[in-house]
C-alpha positions as CSV (number, residue, x, y, z in Angstrom):
1,X,-29.4,15.6,71.4
2,X,-26.5,13.2,71.4
3,X,-24.9,12.5,68.0
4,X,-23.8,8.9,67.8
5,X,-21.5,8.1,64.8
6,X,-21.6,4.4,63.9
7,X,-21.8,1.7,61.3
8,X,-24.4,-1.2,61.9
9,X,-21.8,-3.9,61.2
10,X,-19.5,-2.8,64.0
11,X,-19.8,-4.7,67.3
12,X,-18.0,-1.8,69.0
13,X,-20.7,0.5,67.8
14,X,-23.3,-2.0,68.9
15,X,-22.2,-2.0,72.5
16,X,-22.6,1.8,72.7
17,X,-26.0,1.6,71.0
18,X,-27.2,-1.0,73.5
19,X,-26.1,1.2,76.4
20,X,-27.8,4.2,74.9
21,X,-31.0,2.3,74.4
22,X,-30.9,0.7,77.9
23,X,-30.5,4.1,79.4
24,X,-33.3,5.5,77.3
25,X,-31.1,8.4,76.1
26,X,-32.2,10.6,73.2
27,X,-29.7,10.2,70.4
28,X,-29.4,10.3,66.6
29,X,-27.3,7.6,65.0
30,X,-25.6,8.7,61.8
31,X,-22.6,7.4,59.8
32,X,-19.4,9.5,60.0
33,X,-19.4,12.2,57.3
34,X,-17.1,11.1,54.4
35,X,-16.3,7.9,56.3
36,X,-14.3,7.3,59.5
37,X,-10.9,8.8,59.4
38,X,-12.0,11.6,57.0
39,X,-11.1,15.2,57.5
40,X,-14.7,16.1,57.8
41,X,-15.3,13.5,60.6
42,X,-12.1,14.5,62.4
43,X,-13.5,18.0,62.8
44,X,-16.2,16.5,64.9
45,X,-14.4,13.5,66.5
46,X,-10.7,14.2,66.5
47,X,-9.7,10.5,66.7
48,X,-11.6,9.9,63.5
49,X,-12.7,6.4,64.7
50,X,-16.0,4.7,65.3
51,X,-17.9,4.7,67.5
52,X,-17.9,8.4,68.1
53,X,-20.2,10.4,70.3
54,X,-20.8,14.1,70.4
55,X,-22.7,15.5,73.4
56,X,-22.6,19.2,73.7
57,X,-19.0,20.1,74.0
58,X,-17.8,16.5,74.5
59,X,-16.4,14.7,71.4
60,X,-15.6,11.2,72.5
61,X,-14.1,8.1,70.9
62,X,-13.2,4.6,72.2
63,X,-16.2,2.5,73.0
64,X,-15.3,1.7,76.6
65,X,-14.6,5.4,77.4
66,X,-18.0,6.2,75.9
67,X,-19.7,3.6,78.0
68,X,-18.1,5.0,81.1
69,X,-19.3,8.5,80.1
70,X,-22.8,7.3,79.6
71,X,-22.7,5.6,83.0
72,X,-21.7,8.9,84.6
73,X,-24.2,11.2,82.8
74,X,-27.1,8.7,83.1
75,X,-26.5,6.6,86.2
76,X,-30.0,5.0,86.1
77,X,-30.4,2.2,85.2
78,X,-26.9,1.4,86.5
79,X,-24.8,-0.8,84.2
80,X,-21.9,-1.1,86.7
81,X,-22.4,-3.0,90.0
82,X,-22.1,-1.3,93.3
83,X,-19.3,-3.5,94.8
84,X,-15.8,-2.4,93.7
85,X,-14.7,-6.0,93.0
86,X,-17.7,-6.6,90.8
87,X,-17.1,-3.4,88.9
88,X,-13.5,-4.4,88.3
89,X,-14.7,-7.8,87.0
90,X,-17.0,-6.0,84.5
91,X,-14.1,-3.9,83.3
92,X,-11.8,-6.9,83.0
93,X,-14.4,-8.7,80.9
94,X,-14.7,-5.6,78.7
95,X,-10.9,-5.6,78.3
96,X,-11.0,-9.3,77.4
97,X,-13.6,-8.7,74.8
98,X,-11.6,-6.0,73.1
99,X,-8.2,-7.8,73.2
100,X,-9.1,-11.5,72.8
101,X,-12.7,-12.2,71.9
102,X,-13.6,-9.6,69.3
103,X,-10.2,-10.0,67.5
104,X,-10.9,-13.7,67.0
105,X,-14.1,-12.7,65.2
106,X,-12.5,-9.9,63.2
107,X,-9.9,-12.4,62.0
108,X,-12.4,-13.5,59.4
109,X,-12.5,-10.2,57.7
110,X,-9.3,-10.4,55.8
111,X,-10.2,-13.7,54.2
112,X,-13.6,-12.4,53.3
113,X,-12.3,-9.2,51.8
114,X,-9.8,-11.3,49.8
115,X,-12.7,-13.2,48.3
116,X,-11.7,-16.6,49.6
117,X,-14.2,-19.3,48.9
118,X,-16.6,-20.3,51.7
119,X,-15.1,-23.8,51.4
120,X,-11.5,-22.6,51.9
121,X,-9.7,-24.4,54.7
122,X,-8.8,-21.1,56.3
123,X,-12.3,-20.7,57.6
124,X,-12.1,-24.0,59.5
125,X,-9.0,-22.8,61.2
126,X,-10.6,-19.4,62.0
127,X,-13.7,-21.1,63.5
128,X,-11.5,-23.3,65.7
129,X,-9.5,-20.3,66.8
130,X,-12.6,-18.3,67.6
131,X,-14.1,-21.2,69.6
132,X,-10.9,-21.4,71.6
133,X,-11.0,-17.7,72.3
134,X,-14.6,-18.0,73.6
135,X,-13.6,-20.9,75.9
136,X,-11.6,-18.3,77.9
137,X,-14.9,-16.9,79.1
138,X,-16.1,-20.0,80.7
139,X,-14.1,-19.7,83.9
140,X,-14.4,-15.9,84.3
141,X,-18.2,-15.4,84.1
142,X,-20.9,-16.3,86.6
143,X,-23.8,-16.7,84.1
144,X,-26.4,-16.3,86.9
145,X,-27.8,-15.5,84.4
146,X,-25.5,-12.6,83.4
147,X,-21.8,-12.3,83.4
148,X,-21.5,-10.8,86.9
149,X,-24.6,-12.2,88.6
150,X,-28.3,-11.4,88.3
151,X,-28.0,-7.9,86.9
152,X,-27.3,-6.5,83.5
153,X,-24.0,-4.6,83.2
154,X,-21.8,-3.1,80.6
155,X,-20.4,-6.6,79.9
156,X,-23.7,-7.5,78.3
157,X,-23.5,-4.4,76.2
158,X,-20.1,-5.4,75.0
159,X,-20.6,-9.1,74.3
160,X,-24.2,-9.6,73.0
161,X,-23.6,-8.6,69.4
162,X,-20.1,-10.2,69.4
163,X,-21.6,-13.6,70.4
164,X,-24.2,-13.2,67.6
165,X,-21.6,-12.2,64.9
166,X,-19.3,-15.0,65.9
167,X,-22.1,-17.6,65.5
168,X,-23.2,-16.0,62.2
169,X,-19.8,-16.1,60.7
170,X,-19.2,-19.7,61.8
171,X,-22.5,-20.8,60.2
172,X,-21.8,-18.9,57.0
173,X,-18.7,-20.9,56.5
174,X,-20.1,-24.3,57.4
175,X,-19.1,-24.5,61.0
176,X,-20.3,-23.8,64.5
177,X,-19.1,-21.7,67.4
178,X,-18.5,-24.1,70.2
179,X,-19.8,-22.6,73.5
180,X,-19.5,-24.3,76.9
181,X,-22.4,-24.5,79.3
182,X,-22.0,-21.2,81.1
183,X,-21.4,-19.3,77.9
184,X,-24.5,-20.9,76.4
185,X,-26.6,-19.9,79.5
186,X,-25.2,-16.3,79.3
187,X,-25.9,-16.1,75.6
188,X,-29.5,-17.1,76.2
189,X,-29.9,-14.4,78.8
190,X,-28.4,-11.8,76.5
191,X,-30.8,-12.7,73.7
192,X,-33.7,-12.0,76.1
193,X,-32.7,-8.4,76.5
194,X,-34.9,-6.4,74.1
195,X,-32.4,-3.6,73.6
196,X,-29.6,-6.1,72.9
197,X,-31.9,-8.0,70.5
198,X,-32.4,-4.8,68.5
199,X,-28.7,-4.3,67.9
200,X,-28.2,-8.0,67.3
201,X,-30.7,-8.0,64.5
202,X,-29.3,-4.8,63.0
203,X,-25.8,-6.2,63.1
204,X,-26.8,-9.6,61.5
205,X,-28.4,-7.9,58.6
206,X,-25.5,-5.5,58.1
207,X,-22.9,-8.3,58.2
208,X,-24.8,-10.4,55.7
209,X,-24.8,-7.5,53.3
210,X,-21.2,-6.8,54.0
211,X,-20.0,-10.4,53.4
212,X,-22.1,-10.5,50.2
213,X,-20.0,-7.7,48.7
214,X,-17.0,-10.0,48.6
215,X,-18.2,-13.6,48.3
216,X,-21.4,-15.6,47.7
217,X,-22.6,-17.4,50.8
218,X,-25.9,-18.9,51.9
219,X,-27.9,-16.7,54.3
């Protein structure tokens, strides 16, 4: 059985979980022993990072590398398109997620851990910056209804929980994530995917608990 090392509040872990569920793979999800980066965990996943995946003799890190591995060992249902140009577009969207979109969401974490009041002006700036980051998606997705046409791909695995977490954080701090029409349409389509909905719900509950460790906010 595949061992999947993850934390429920991580969107990088969520995208692997969504792919595992969509491919109906048998796996056990567990937290990294002694926490990520620990000596005990590095004996299993040498990078010491999450998500981590152990499958027989394979010990994998990096969420996108894991997604590609899952696509190769379980090609059905396919989560990469057949056409090379469309496959490249999916990979480009995954790169954009990791380098631009997710970091705009993670930017909240430092202020939360510092215990800054929910009314602090810093959150208004963070919400504006996050909305601007999401605007970058409008011209690079098809939203028909998914990112690259009518079929679900690894892009949906990557973005579904990130969209949810971004909206959750904006709402917790009195704002709103501004989404343009195609992003709104794509977000609606992602919510209709049962496997994505499972991880979205798990992540929302975990994030609420995590934020509450540092500051008091309305649910």
